[in-house]
N, C-alpha and C positions, 0 to 999 in steps of 0.2 A: 188526420179526418178525425169523423167520429160527430158525435152531439154538437162540442162544444167548439168542431172548425172556423177558426176565423172569427174568431169570437173573444180567443182572452190573449192578449199581445203581453208579454213580459220583455221588458228592454230597462237589465239593471246589468252596471258593471261588473264585470269581474270580481269577485273577495272571494278571501277565503273564511271558512267558517268551521273553527273550531270544536272539539270533542264537546267541550263544554260548552258551545253554546248551540250546538245542531240541536240538541232536543228543542231549548226553549225557540230558537226561531222555525222551526217547523210546529212546534206546537203552533203559533200566531199563526201562523197561514195555515194552517186546518184548520184552525175556528175561524176563520176570516171566509175562506171557501166554504164552509159547511153553513155558515149563514148565510154566503152569497146564494147559496142553490137552494136554501131554503125559504129566505126570504127578500133577496133581491136579485140584483141583474140577470144573475143566472137562477134564477125561477122562472123566468123567462124566454121564449123563443128567441126573442130580438135584443135582446142586454148585453152588454159587451163590457169585461174588465181589460183593464187598461195595468198595468204595475209596473211601473219606472225607480229608476233611483240615481241617486250620483253619493260619491264620496268627498270628502273632505282628509286630511291630516288625520282630525280627531273624531271625523262624527260619521253615519253612516246613513242617509236620509232614504226611504222607501215612501212609493205612494202610492195606494190601492184607488184607484179610481172605479165605482159604475156607473155605468149607463145603460138606456134605455130598457130598463127594467118599469119594476110598480115603481108607485107614488112612493115615496120614502118619508117615512114621520120618524124626527129624534123622539126615543123611548125618554119617559121622564126623569130615570133616570137606569145608570148602567147597575144593575145591581146583580147579573145573574150570574151564575159559575164560571161560565165561558168567557166574559166580560173581567169577572176580579180575575182569573188564570190567564185570562193576555197581561192585564194591567201589569201585576207582578212579575210574570215573564220579562217584560219588557224594561219592566224597572230594576227589580234587582237581579235580577240575572245577564241583561243586556246593557245595564248601566245607561237607560232613553228613557223615552216617552211617546205618549201616544195620543194622538186628537183626532175627535169624529167629527166631520164637516157633514151635516144629513143635508144639504144643499136642495133644490126641486130637482134638479136634473138625477141625483145617484146620491148616494155615497162614497164621501173621500175619506178617507183614513191614512193619515201621516205619521208616520214611524220613524223615530229620530236614536240610533242606537250607537253606543259608540263602539269605536272602528277595535281598538283593543280587546273589548268584551267579545264582541265578532267572533276573531281570530284565535281566541284563550280558549 
């Protein structure tokens, strides 16, 4: 219940997150959630957030999809401290990549990390 009741959906497969990856993964999720609350879908009463995922032998793919919030506009550059921190955490600590899609319907973030790094 609460302010976000029914507006946040998380559907990811069970996966182990090791000690070495927990901080990096928590940091990425925290930064995305903070931005959603400040500027994105969760900043409006009607916005929704859907976090879905899939796994393969080598990779974990997580898709963060925001809908029905304020109109989004791609920044000219992702040079803020949070953006740099996410990029470094994903690439350096989790062996992966992050891609942003600033669609008219809302922000979509695709995270791809190495399963071995996530479990470490």
